PQR file of N, CA, C, O and H, with PARSE charges and radii, in Angstrom:
ATOM      1  N   UNK A   1     112.564 127.585  68.480 -0.4000 1.5000
ATOM      2  CA  UNK A   1     113.112 127.595  67.154 -0.0000 2.0000
ATOM      3  C   UNK A   1     114.602 127.274  67.178  0.5500 1.7000
ATOM      4  O   UNK A   1     115.332 127.724  66.295 -0.5500 1.4000
ATOM      5  N   UNK A   2     115.047 126.554  68.104 -0.4000 1.5000
ATOM      6  CA  UNK A   2     116.464 126.188  68.183 -0.0000 2.0000
ATOM      7  C   UNK A   2     116.759 125.033  67.241  0.5500 1.7000
ATOM      8  O   UNK A   2     116.114 123.986  67.302 -0.5500 1.4000
ATOM      9  H   UNK A   2     114.454 126.188  68.821  0.4000 1.0000
ATOM     10  N   UNK A   3     117.734 125.232  66.375 -0.4000 1.5000
ATOM     11  CA  UNK A   3     118.178 124.204  65.442 -0.0000 2.0000
ATOM     12  C   UNK A   3     119.649 123.942  65.753  0.5500 1.7000
ATOM     13  O   UNK A   3     120.497 124.798  65.498 -0.5500 1.4000
ATOM     14  H   UNK A   3     118.258 126.082  66.325  0.4000 1.0000
ATOM     15  N   UNK A   4     119.952 122.796  66.290 -0.4000 1.5000
ATOM     16  CA  UNK A   4     121.313 122.458  66.716 -0.0000 2.0000
ATOM     17  C   UNK A   4     122.288 122.520  65.541  0.5500 1.7000
ATOM     18  O   UNK A   4     123.464 122.818  65.751 -0.5500 1.4000
ATOM     19  H   UNK A   4     119.263 122.101  66.498  0.4000 1.0000
ATOM     20  N   UNK A   5     121.848 122.252  64.325 -0.4000 1.5000
ATOM     21  CA  UNK A   5     122.729 122.204  63.163 -0.0000 2.0000
ATOM     22  C   UNK A   5     122.889 123.542  62.452  0.5500 1.7000
ATOM     23  O   UNK A   5     123.539 123.589  61.408 -0.5500 1.4000
ATOM     24  H   UNK A   5     120.893 122.010  64.154  0.4000 1.0000
ATOM     25  N   UNK A   6     122.325 124.632  62.970 -0.4000 1.5000
ATOM     26  CA  UNK A   6     122.437 125.925  62.293 -0.0000 2.0000
ATOM     27  C   UNK A   6     123.865 126.436  62.349  0.5500 1.7000
ATOM     28  O   UNK A   6     124.555 126.291  63.358 -0.5500 1.4000
ATOM     29  H   UNK A   6     121.797 124.594  63.818  0.4000 1.0000
ATOM     30  N   UNK A   7     124.296 127.036  61.249 -0.4000 1.5000
ATOM     31  CA  UNK A   7     125.587 127.728  61.232 -0.0000 2.0000
ATOM     32  C   UNK A   7     125.472 128.948  60.330  0.5500 1.7000
ATOM     33  O   UNK A   7     124.724 128.937  59.352 -0.5500 1.4000
ATOM     34  H   UNK A   7     123.736 127.154  60.429  0.4000 1.0000
ATOM     35  N   UNK A   8     126.197 129.977  60.653 -0.4000 1.5000
ATOM     36  CA  UNK A   8     126.179 131.228  59.903 -0.0000 2.0000
ATOM     37  C   UNK A   8     126.749 130.984  58.503  0.5500 1.7000
ATOM     38  O   UNK A   8     127.826 130.401  58.375 -0.5500 1.4000
ATOM     39  H   UNK A   8     126.805 129.987  61.447  0.4000 1.0000
ATOM     40  N   UNK A   9     126.058 131.412  57.467 -0.4000 1.5000
ATOM     41  CA  UNK A   9     126.583 131.211  56.113 -0.0000 2.0000
ATOM     42  C   UNK A   9     127.802 132.079  55.795  0.5500 1.7000
ATOM     43  O   UNK A   9     128.508 131.815  54.822 -0.5500 1.4000
ATOM     44  H   UNK A   9     125.183 131.885  57.570  0.4000 1.0000
ATOM     45  N   UNK A  10     128.058 133.115  56.605 -0.4000 1.5000
ATOM     46  CA  UNK A  10     129.214 133.980  56.351 -0.0000 2.0000
ATOM     47  C   UNK A  10     130.456 133.542  57.116  0.5500 1.7000
ATOM     48  O   UNK A  10     131.528 133.409  56.525 -0.5500 1.4000
ATOM     49  H   UNK A  10     127.484 133.330  57.396  0.4000 1.0000
ATOM     50  N   UNK A  11     130.325 133.312  58.436 -0.4000 1.5000
ATOM     51  CA  UNK A  11     131.522 133.024  59.249 -0.0000 2.0000
ATOM     52  C   UNK A  11     131.531 131.614  59.848  0.5500 1.7000
ATOM     53  O   UNK A  11     132.494 131.234  60.514 -0.5500 1.4000
ATOM     54  H   UNK A  11     129.454 133.420  58.915  0.4000 1.0000
ATOM     55  N   UNK A  12     130.480 130.844  59.619 -0.4000 1.5000
ATOM     56  CA  UNK A  12     130.365 129.443  60.084 -0.0000 2.0000
ATOM     57  C   UNK A  12     130.182 129.297  61.594  0.5500 1.7000
ATOM     58  O   UNK A  12     130.247 128.181  62.110 -0.5500 1.4000
ATOM     59  H   UNK A  12     129.698 131.153  59.078  0.4000 1.0000
ATOM     60  N   UNK A  13     129.958 130.391  62.306 -0.4000 1.5000
ATOM     61  CA  UNK A  13     129.685 130.340  63.744 -0.0000 2.0000
ATOM     62  C   UNK A  13     128.378 129.572  63.976  0.5500 1.7000
ATOM     63  O   UNK A  13     127.477 129.627  63.139 -0.5500 1.4000
ATOM     64  H   UNK A  13     129.906 131.297  61.886  0.4000 1.0000
ATOM     65  N   UNK A  14     128.266 128.865  65.091 -0.4000 1.5000
ATOM     66  CA  UNK A  14     127.047 128.107  65.387 -0.0000 2.0000
ATOM     67  C   UNK A  14     126.201 128.741  66.489  0.5500 1.7000
ATOM     68  O   UNK A  14     125.149 128.205  66.835 -0.5500 1.4000
ATOM     69  H   UNK A  14     128.998 128.821  65.771  0.4000 1.0000
ATOM     70  N   UNK A  15     126.637 129.863  67.042 -0.4000 1.5000
ATOM     71  CA  UNK A  15     125.866 130.551  68.088 -0.0000 2.0000
ATOM     72  C   UNK A  15     124.997 131.626  67.445  0.5500 1.7000
ATOM     73  O   UNK A  15     125.459 132.356  66.567 -0.5500 1.4000
ATOM     74  H   UNK A  15     127.492 130.299  66.761  0.4000 1.0000
ATOM     75  N   UNK A  16     123.746 131.728  67.875 -0.4000 1.5000
ATOM     76  CA  UNK A  16     122.829 132.697  67.288 -0.0000 2.0000
ATOM     77  C   UNK A  16     121.781 133.157  68.287  0.5500 1.7000
ATOM     78  O   UNK A  16     121.571 132.531  69.325 -0.5500 1.4000
ATOM     79  H   UNK A  16     123.370 131.135  68.588  0.4000 1.0000
ATOM     80  N   UNK A  17     121.127 134.264  67.953 -0.4000 1.5000
ATOM     81  CA  UNK A  17     120.013 134.800  68.730 -0.0000 2.0000
ATOM     82  C   UNK A  17     118.821 134.926  67.798  0.5500 1.7000
ATOM     83  O   UNK A  17     118.983 135.134  66.595 -0.5500 1.4000
ATOM     84  H   UNK A  17     121.297 134.772  67.109  0.4000 1.0000
ATOM     85  N   UNK A  18     117.622 134.801  68.354 -0.4000 1.5000
ATOM     86  CA  UNK A  18     116.419 134.978  67.550 -0.0000 2.0000
ATOM     87  C   UNK A  18     115.658 136.205  68.030  0.5500 1.7000
ATOM     88  O   UNK A  18     115.793 136.625  69.179 -0.5500 1.4000
ATOM     89  H   UNK A  18     117.490 134.632  69.331  0.4000 1.0000
ATOM     90  N   UNK A  19     114.866 136.765  67.148 -0.4000 1.5000
ATOM     91  CA  UNK A  19     114.044 137.919  67.475 -0.0000 2.0000
ATOM     92  C   UNK A  19     112.836 137.963  66.556  0.5500 1.7000
ATOM     93  O   UNK A  19     112.675 137.111  65.682 -0.5500 1.4000
ATOM     94  H   UNK A  19     114.756 136.424  66.214  0.4000 1.0000
ATOM     95  N   UNK A  20     111.989 138.964  66.763 -0.4000 1.5000
ATOM     96  CA  UNK A  20     110.796 139.133  65.942 -0.0000 2.0000
ATOM     97  C   UNK A  20     110.564 140.607  65.684  0.5500 1.7000
ATOM     98  O   UNK A  20     110.970 141.456  66.477 -0.5500 1.4000
ATOM     99  H   UNK A  20     112.120 139.656  67.474  0.4000 1.0000
ATOM    100  N   UNK A  21     109.909 140.910  64.568 -0.4000 1.5000
ATOM    101  CA  UNK A  21     109.446 142.265  64.315 -0.0000 2.0000
ATOM    102  C   UNK A  21     108.218 142.207  63.417  0.5500 1.7000
ATOM    103  O   UNK A  21     107.948 141.194  62.771 -0.5500 1.4000
ATOM    104  H   UNK A  21     109.580 140.220  63.923  0.4000 1.0000
ATOM    105  N   UNK A  22     107.486 143.303  63.390 -0.4000 1.5000
ATOM    106  CA  UNK A  22     106.287 143.410  62.570 -0.0000 2.0000
ATOM    107  C   UNK A  22     106.440 144.590  61.629  0.5500 1.7000
ATOM    108  O   UNK A  22     107.149 145.549  61.936 -0.5500 1.4000
ATOM    109  H   UNK A  22     107.706 144.126  63.915  0.4000 1.0000
ATOM    110  N   UNK A  23     105.776 144.521  60.481 -0.4000 1.5000
ATOM    111  CA  UNK A  23     105.830 145.588  59.492 -0.0000 2.0000
ATOM    112  C   UNK A  23     104.454 145.773  58.869  0.5500 1.7000
ATOM    113  O   UNK A  23     103.618 144.869  58.894 -0.5500 1.4000
ATOM    114  H   UNK A  23     105.201 143.742  60.232  0.4000 1.0000
ATOM    115  N   UNK A  24     104.234 146.949  58.314 -0.4000 1.5000
ATOM    116  CA  UNK A  24     102.961 147.208  57.641 -0.0000 2.0000
ATOM    117  C   UNK A  24     103.017 146.681  56.222  0.5500 1.7000
ATOM    118  O   UNK A  24     104.082 146.592  55.611 -0.5500 1.4000
ATOM    119  H   UNK A  24     104.912 147.683  58.293  0.4000 1.0000
ATOM    120  N   UNK A  25     101.853 146.335  55.716 -0.4000 1.5000
ATOM    121  CA  UNK A  25     101.740 145.941  54.317 -0.0000 2.0000
ATOM    122  C   UNK A  25     101.476 147.179  53.478  0.5500 1.7000
ATOM    123  O   UNK A  25     101.784 148.291  53.907 -0.5500 1.4000
ATOM    124  H   UNK A  25     100.988 146.407  56.212  0.4000 1.0000
ATOM    125  N   UNK A  26     100.922 147.010  52.310 -0.4000 1.5000
ATOM    126  CA  UNK A  26     100.622 148.136  51.440 -0.0000 2.0000
ATOM    127  C   UNK A  26      99.175 148.571  51.544  0.5500 1.7000
ATOM    128  O   UNK A  26      98.390 148.000  52.300 -0.5500 1.4000
ATOM    129  H   UNK A  26     100.672 146.107  51.961  0.4000 1.0000
ATOM    130  N   UNK A  27      98.837 149.584  50.779 -0.4000 1.5000
ATOM    131  CA  UNK A  27      97.456 150.054  50.672 -0.0000 2.0000
ATOM    132  C   UNK A  27      96.889 150.560  51.981  0.5500 1.7000
ATOM    133  O   UNK A  27      97.518 151.349  52.686 -0.5500 1.4000
ATOM    134  H   UNK A  27      99.475 150.048  50.164  0.4000 1.0000
ATOM    135  N   UNK A  28      95.679 150.089  52.296 -0.4000 1.5000
ATOM    136  CA  UNK A  28      94.971 150.525  53.504 -0.0000 2.0000
ATOM    137  C   UNK A  28      95.714 150.170  54.777  0.5500 1.7000
ATOM    138  O   UNK A  28      95.634 150.902  55.764 -0.5500 1.4000
ATOM    139  H   UNK A  28      95.169 149.448  51.723  0.4000 1.0000
ATOM    140  N   UNK A  29      96.427 149.072  54.771 -0.4000 1.5000
ATOM    141  CA  UNK A  29      97.179 148.676  55.961 -0.0000 2.0000
ATOM    142  C   UNK A  29      98.243 149.722  56.299  0.5500 1.7000
ATOM    143  O   UNK A  29      98.491 150.013  57.469 -0.5500 1.4000
ATOM    144  H   UNK A  29      96.492 148.478  53.969  0.4000 1.0000
ATOM    145  N   UNK A  30      98.863 150.279  55.270 -0.4000 1.5000
ATOM    146  CA  UNK A  30      99.884 151.302  55.487 -0.0000 2.0000
ATOM    147  C   UNK A  30      99.260 152.602  55.978  0.5500 1.7000
ATOM    148  O   UNK A  30      99.816 153.263  56.854 -0.5500 1.4000
ATOM    149  H   UNK A  30      98.663 150.043  54.319  0.4000 1.0000
ATOM    150  N   UNK A  31      98.108 152.975  55.418 -0.4000 1.5000
ATOM    151  CA  UNK A  31      97.422 154.208  55.820 -0.0000 2.0000
ATOM    152  C   UNK A  31      97.038 154.157  57.289  0.5500 1.7000
ATOM    153  O   UNK A  31      97.201 155.141  58.011 -0.5500 1.4000
ATOM    154  H   UNK A  31      97.656 152.437  54.706  0.4000 1.0000
ATOM    155  N   UNK A  32      96.526 153.009  57.734 -0.4000 1.5000
ATOM    156  CA  UNK A  32      96.080 152.867  59.121 -0.0000 2.0000
ATOM    157  C   UNK A  32      97.169 152.317  60.036  0.5500 1.7000
ATOM    158  O   UNK A  32      96.904 152.052  61.209 -0.5500 1.4000
ATOM    159  H   UNK A  32      96.393 152.211  57.147  0.4000 1.0000
ATOM    160  N   UNK A  33      98.381 152.139  59.529 -0.4000 1.5000
ATOM    161  CA  UNK A  33      99.531 151.655  60.293 -0.0000 2.0000
ATOM    162  C   UNK A  33      99.249 150.315  60.976  0.5500 1.7000
ATOM    163  O   UNK A  33      99.597 150.117  62.140 -0.5500 1.4000
ATOM    164  H   UNK A  33      98.596 152.354  58.577  0.4000 1.0000
ATOM    165  N   UNK A  34      98.615 149.399  60.239 -0.4000 1.5000
ATOM    166  CA  UNK A  34      98.348 148.055  60.753 -0.0000 2.0000
ATOM    167  C   UNK A  34      99.542 147.175  60.392  0.5500 1.7000
ATOM    168  O   UNK A  34      99.849 146.978  59.216 -0.5500 1.4000
ATOM    169  H   UNK A  34      98.332 149.560  59.294  0.4000 1.0000
ATOM    170  N   UNK A  35     100.199 146.656  61.401 -0.4000 1.5000
ATOM    171  CA  UNK A  35     101.387 145.836  61.179 -0.0000 2.0000
ATOM    172  C   UNK A  35     100.972 144.381  61.009  0.5500 1.7000
ATOM    173  O   UNK A  35     101.038 143.584  61.945 -0.5500 1.4000
ATOM    174  H   UNK A  35      99.949 146.816  62.357  0.4000 1.0000
ATOM    175  N   UNK A  36     100.540 144.049  59.781 -0.4000 1.5000
ATOM    176  CA  UNK A  36     100.000 142.722  59.521 -0.0000 2.0000
ATOM    177  C   UNK A  36     101.027 141.753  58.952  0.5500 1.7000
ATOM    178  O   UNK A  36     100.675 140.626  58.603 -0.5500 1.4000
ATOM    179  H   UNK A  36     100.486 144.696  59.021  0.4000 1.0000
ATOM    180  N   UNK A  37     102.267 142.157  58.852 -0.4000 1.5000
ATOM    181  CA  UNK A  37     103.346 141.274  58.395 -0.0000 2.0000
ATOM    182  C   UNK A  37     104.263 141.004  59.578  0.5500 1.7000
ATOM    183  O   UNK A  37     104.784 141.938  60.187 -0.5500 1.4000
ATOM    184  H   UNK A  37     102.553 143.073  59.135  0.4000 1.0000
ATOM    185  N   UNK A  38     104.463 139.732  59.906 -0.4000 1.5000
ATOM    186  CA  UNK A  38     105.307 139.347  61.043 -0.0000 2.0000
ATOM    187  C   UNK A  38     106.511 138.566  60.536  0.5500 1.7000
ATOM    188  O   UNK A  38     106.404 137.773  59.600 -0.5500 1.4000
ATOM    189  H   UNK A  38     104.040 138.973  59.412  0.4000 1.0000
ATOM    190  N   UNK A  39     107.661 138.802  61.168 -0.4000 1.5000
ATOM    191  CA  UNK A  39     108.897 138.152  60.752 -0.0000 2.0000
ATOM    192  C   UNK A  39     109.692 137.673  61.965  0.5500 1.7000
ATOM    193  O   UNK A  39     109.638 138.272  63.039 -0.5500 1.4000
ATOM    194  H   UNK A  39     107.748 139.446  61.929  0.4000 1.0000
ATOM    195  N   UNK A  40     110.426 136.588  61.771 -0.4000 1.5000
ATOM    196  CA  UNK A  40     111.342 136.067  62.779 -0.0000 2.0000
ATOM    197  C   UNK A  40     112.755 136.245  62.238  0.5500 1.7000
ATOM    198  O   UNK A  40     113.005 136.011  61.056 -0.5500 1.4000
ATOM    199  H   UNK A  40     110.470 136.101  60.898  0.4000 1.0000
ATOM    200  N   UNK A  41     113.677 136.659  63.104 -0.4000 1.5000
ATOM    201  CA  UNK A  41     115.060 136.851  62.688 -0.0000 2.0000
ATOM    202  C   UNK A  41     115.981 135.869  63.407  0.5500 1.7000
ATOM    203  O   UNK A  41     115.732 135.485  64.550 -0.5500 1.4000
ATOM    204  H   UNK A  41     113.474 136.849  64.064  0.4000 1.0000
ATOM    205  N   UNK A  42     117.043 135.474  62.721 -0.4000 1.5000
ATOM    206  CA  UNK A  42     118.107 134.656  63.298 -0.0000 2.0000
ATOM    207  C   UNK A  42     119.405 135.421  63.045  0.5500 1.7000
ATOM    208  O   UNK A  42     119.785 135.641  61.895 -0.5500 1.4000
ATOM    209  H   UNK A  42     117.245 135.786  61.793  0.4000 1.0000
ATOM    210  N   UNK A  43     120.085 135.828  64.126 -0.4000 1.5000
ATOM    211  CA  UNK A  43     121.282 136.656  64.012 -0.0000 2.0000
ATOM    212  C   UNK A  43     122.499 135.939  64.582  0.5500 1.7000
ATOM    213  O   UNK A  43     122.469 135.445  65.708 -0.5500 1.4000
ATOM    214  H   UNK A  43     119.776 135.649  65.060  0.4000 1.0000
ATOM    215  N   UNK A  44     123.545 135.890  63.811 -0.4000 1.5000
ATOM    216  CA  UNK A  44     124.822 135.305  64.254 -0.0000 2.0000
ATOM    217  C   UNK A  44     125.392 136.165  65.377  0.5500 1.7000
ATOM    218  O   UNK A  44     125.440 137.389  65.250 -0.5500 1.4000
ATOM    219  H   UNK A  44     123.570 136.292  62.896  0.4000 1.0000
ATOM    220  N   UNK A  45     125.822 135.551  66.466 -0.4000 1.5000
ATOM    221  CA  UNK A  45     126.370 136.309  67.597 -0.0000 2.0000
ATOM    222  C   UNK A  45     127.777 136.824  67.326  0.5500 1.7000
ATOM    223  O   UNK A  45     128.256 137.709  68.035 -0.5500 1.4000
ATOM    224  H   UNK A  45     125.784 134.557  66.569  0.4000 1.0000
ATOM    225  N   UNK A  46     128.443 136.284  66.316 -0.4000 1.5000
ATOM    226  CA  UNK A  46     129.816 136.704  66.026 -0.0000 2.0000
ATOM    227  C   UNK A  46     129.870 137.845  65.007  0.5500 1.7000
ATOM    228  O   UNK A  46     130.414 138.908  65.308 -0.5500 1.4000
ATOM    229  H   UNK A  46     128.054 135.565  65.741  0.4000 1.0000
ATOM    230  N   UNK A  47     129.315 137.644  63.805 -0.4000 1.5000
ATOM    231  CA  UNK A  47     129.435 138.655  62.747 -0.0000 2.0000
ATOM    232  C   UNK A  47     128.168 139.487  62.554  0.5500 1.7000
ATOM    233  O   UNK A  47     128.161 140.441  61.777 -0.5500 1.4000
ATOM    234  H   UNK A  47     128.874 136.781  63.560  0.4000 1.0000
ATOM    235  N   UNK A  48     127.090 139.122  63.266 -0.4000 1.5000
ATOM    236  CA  UNK A  48     125.803 139.835  63.230 -0.0000 2.0000
ATOM    237  C   UNK A  48     125.043 139.681  61.919  0.5500 1.7000
ATOM    238  O   UNK A  48     124.095 140.428  61.674 -0.5500 1.4000
ATOM    239  H   UNK A  48     127.095 138.346  63.897  0.4000 1.0000
ATOM    240  N   UNK A  49     125.430 138.734  61.070 -0.4000 1.5000
ATOM    241  CA  UNK A  49     124.651 138.425  59.876 -0.0000 2.0000
ATOM    242  C   UNK A  49     123.266 137.995  60.319  0.5500 1.7000
ATOM    243  O   UNK A  49     123.136 137.211  61.259 -0.5500 1.4000
ATOM    244  H   UNK A  49     126.200 138.127  61.268  0.4000 1.0000
ATOM    245  N   UNK A  50     122.221 138.497  59.655 -0.4000 1.5000
ATOM    246  CA  UNK A  50     120.849 138.211  60.068 -0.0000 2.0000
ATOM    247  C   UNK A  50     120.042 137.635  58.916  0.5500 1.7000
ATOM    248  O   UNK A  50     120.046 138.171  57.808 -0.5500 1.4000
ATOM    249  H   UNK A  50     122.326 139.134  58.891  0.4000 1.0000
ATOM    250  N   UNK A  51     119.348 136.534  59.195 -0.4000 1.5000
ATOM    251  CA  UNK A  51     118.408 135.945  58.243 -0.0000 2.0000
ATOM    252  C   UNK A  51     117.010 136.308  58.719  0.5500 1.7000
ATOM    253  O   UNK A  51     116.750 136.350  59.921 -0.5500 1.4000
ATOM    254  H   UNK A  51     119.345 136.099  60.095  0.4000 1.0000
ATOM    255  N   UNK A  52     116.105 136.571  57.773 -0.4000 1.5000
ATOM    256  CA  UNK A  52     114.736 136.955  58.098 -0.0000 2.0000
ATOM    257  C   UNK A  52     113.792 135.924  57.503  0.5500 1.7000
ATOM    258  O   UNK A  52     113.901 135.564  56.331 -0.5500 1.4000
ATOM    259  H   UNK A  52     116.316 136.536  56.796  0.4000 1.0000
ATOM    260  N   UNK A  53     112.847 135.446  58.342 -0.4000 1.5000
ATOM    261  CA  UNK A  53     111.865 134.462  57.921 -0.0000 2.0000
ATOM    262  C   UNK A  53     110.465 135.010  58.165  0.5500 1.7000
ATOM    263  O   UNK A  53     110.196 135.593  59.215 -0.5500 1.4000
ATOM    264  H   UNK A  53     112.758 135.739  59.295  0.4000 1.0000
ATOM    265  N   UNK A  54     109.581 134.826  57.202 -0.4000 1.5000
ATOM    266  CA  UNK A  54     108.201 135.260  57.352 -0.0000 2.0000
ATOM    267  C   UNK A  54     107.511 134.351  58.363  0.5500 1.7000
ATOM    268  O   UNK A  54     107.616 133.127  58.288 -0.5500 1.4000
ATOM    269  H   UNK A  54     109.799 134.352  56.349  0.4000 1.0000
ATOM    270  N   UNK A  55     106.798 134.971  59.317 -0.4000 1.5000
ATOM    271  CA  UNK A  55     106.108 134.214  60.356 -0.0000 2.0000
ATOM    272  C   UNK A  55     104.604 134.226  60.085  0.5500 1.7000
ATOM    273  O   UNK A  55     104.110 135.053  59.319 -0.5500 1.4000
ATOM    274  H   UNK A  55     106.713 135.966  59.378  0.4000 1.0000
ATOM    275  N   UNK A  56     103.900 133.322  60.708 -0.4000 1.5000
ATOM    276  CA  UNK A  56     102.450 133.247  60.579 -0.0000 2.0000
ATOM    277  C   UNK A  56     101.789 134.396  61.328  0.5500 1.7000
ATOM    278  O   UNK A  56     102.243 134.781  62.406 -0.5500 1.4000
ATOM    279  H   UNK A  56     104.302 132.650  61.330  0.4000 1.0000
ATOM    280  N   UNK A  57     100.722 134.943  60.763 -0.4000 1.5000
ATOM    281  CA  UNK A  57      99.927 135.964  61.437 -0.0000 2.0000
ATOM    282  C   UNK A  57      98.519 135.423  61.628  0.5500 1.7000
ATOM    283  O   UNK A  57      98.094 134.506  60.925 -0.5500 1.4000
ATOM    284  H   UNK A  57     100.353 134.630  59.888  0.4000 1.0000
ATOM    285  N   UNK A  58      97.810 135.992  62.572 -0.4000 1.5000
ATOM    286  CA  UNK A  58      96.433 135.572  62.802 -0.0000 2.0000
ATOM    287  C   UNK A  58      95.492 136.729  62.529  0.5500 1.7000
ATOM    288  O   UNK A  58      95.862 137.889  62.711 -0.5500 1.4000
ATOM    289  H   UNK A  58      98.155 136.737  63.142  0.4000 1.0000
ATOM    290  N   UNK A  59      94.292 136.427  62.099 -0.4000 1.5000
ATOM    291  CA  UNK A  59      93.284 137.455  61.843 -0.0000 2.0000
ATOM    292  C   UNK A  59      92.961 138.201  63.124  0.5500 1.7000
ATOM    293  O   UNK A  59      92.838 139.426  63.114 -0.5500 1.4000
ATOM    294  H   UNK A  59      93.991 135.485  61.952  0.4000 1.0000
ATOM    295  N   UNK A  60      92.822 137.474  64.232 -0.4000 1.5000
ATOM    296  CA  UNK A  60      92.519 138.110  65.519 -0.0000 2.0000
ATOM    297  C   UNK A  60      93.625 139.079  65.911  0.5500 1.7000
ATOM    298  O   UNK A  60      93.336 140.180  66.380 -0.5500 1.4000
ATOM    299  H   UNK A  60      92.921 136.479  64.239  0.4000 1.0000
ATOM    300  N   UNK A  61      94.871 138.698  65.730 -0.4000 1.5000
ATOM    301  CA  UNK A  61      95.992 139.572  66.032 -0.0000 2.0000
ATOM    302  C   UNK A  61      95.984 140.822  65.167  0.5500 1.7000
ATOM    303  O   UNK A  61      96.292 141.913  65.646 -0.5500 1.4000
ATOM    304  H   UNK A  61      95.105 137.804  65.349  0.4000 1.0000
ATOM    305  N   UNK A  62      95.630 140.667  63.883 -0.4000 1.5000
ATOM    306  CA  UNK A  62      95.559 141.828  62.994 -0.0000 2.0000
ATOM    307  C   UNK A  62      94.441 142.774  63.390  0.5500 1.7000
ATOM    308  O   UNK A  62      94.615 143.991  63.335 -0.5500 1.4000
ATOM    309  H   UNK A  62      95.379 139.781  63.494  0.4000 1.0000
ATOM    310  N   UNK A  63      93.290 142.234  63.792 -0.4000 1.5000
ATOM    311  CA  UNK A  63      92.173 143.069  64.237 -0.0000 2.0000
ATOM    312  C   UNK A  63      92.555 143.806  65.520  0.5500 1.7000
ATOM    313  O   UNK A  63      92.298 145.003  65.648 -0.5500 1.4000
ATOM    314  H   UNK A  63      93.149 141.245  63.837  0.4000 1.0000
ATOM    315  N   UNK A  64      93.159 143.107  66.456 -0.4000 1.5000
ATOM    316  CA  UNK A  64      93.601 143.741  67.712 -0.0000 2.0000
ATOM    317  C   UNK A  64      94.604 144.855  67.426  0.5500 1.7000
ATOM    318  O   UNK A  64      94.529 145.929  68.023 -0.5500 1.4000
ATOM    319  H   UNK A  64      93.368 142.135  66.352  0.4000 1.0000
ATOM    320  N   UNK A  65      95.537 144.601  66.518 -0.4000 1.5000
ATOM    321  CA  UNK A  65      96.535 145.604  66.155 -0.0000 2.0000
ATOM    322  C   UNK A  65      95.866 146.833  65.544  0.5500 1.7000
ATOM    323  O   UNK A  65      96.276 147.959  65.827 -0.5500 1.4000
ATOM    324  H   UNK A  65      95.598 143.729  66.033  0.4000 1.0000
ATOM    325  N   UNK A  66      94.840 146.635  64.710 -0.4000 1.5000
ATOM    326  CA  UNK A  66      94.135 147.736  64.079 -0.0000 2.0000
ATOM    327  C   UNK A  66      93.502 148.660  65.121  0.5500 1.7000
ATOM    328  O   UNK A  66      93.585 149.882  64.996 -0.5500 1.4000
ATOM    329  H   UNK A  66      94.507 145.721  64.480  0.4000 1.0000
ATOM    330  N   UNK A  67      92.872 148.085  66.149 -0.4000 1.5000
ATOM    331  CA  UNK A  67      92.175 148.889  67.149 -0.0000 2.0000
ATOM    332  C   UNK A  67      93.080 149.444  68.234  0.5500 1.7000
ATOM    333  O   UNK A  67      92.655 150.313  68.996 -0.5500 1.4000
ATOM    334  H   UNK A  67      92.805 147.093  66.251  0.4000 1.0000
ATOM    335  N   UNK A  68      94.306 148.973  68.327 -0.4000 1.5000
ATOM    336  CA  UNK A  68      95.202 149.482  69.381 -0.0000 2.0000
ATOM    337  C   UNK A  68      96.260 150.430  68.844  0.5500 1.7000
ATOM    338  O   UNK A  68      97.109 150.878  69.615 -0.5500 1.4000
ATOM    339  H   UNK A  68      94.652 148.268  67.708  0.4000 1.0000
ATOM    340  N   UNK A  69      96.251 150.755  67.566 -0.4000 1.5000
ATOM    341  CA  UNK A  69      97.243 151.703  67.016 -0.0000 2.0000
ATOM    342  C   UNK A  69      96.975 153.087  67.448  0.5500 1.7000
ATOM    343  O   UNK A  69      97.711 154.003  67.078 -0.5500 1.4000
ATOM    344  H   UNK A  69      95.561 150.391  66.939  0.4000 1.0000
TER
END
């Protein structure tokens, strides 16, 4: 996910780090703690401003997550 033209909208720095995290949705997913929402983050290395992007999830990954909680 490297984009050579990326720059921080706050400080204009061009150096960044990427990461990922998962979160639960609502309803039954929250009750059973199934983390079916996946996100990718892009964080500026200078000011730590972070952008969050929704990532693709798979049905198989969601089923595996349900049984391993």
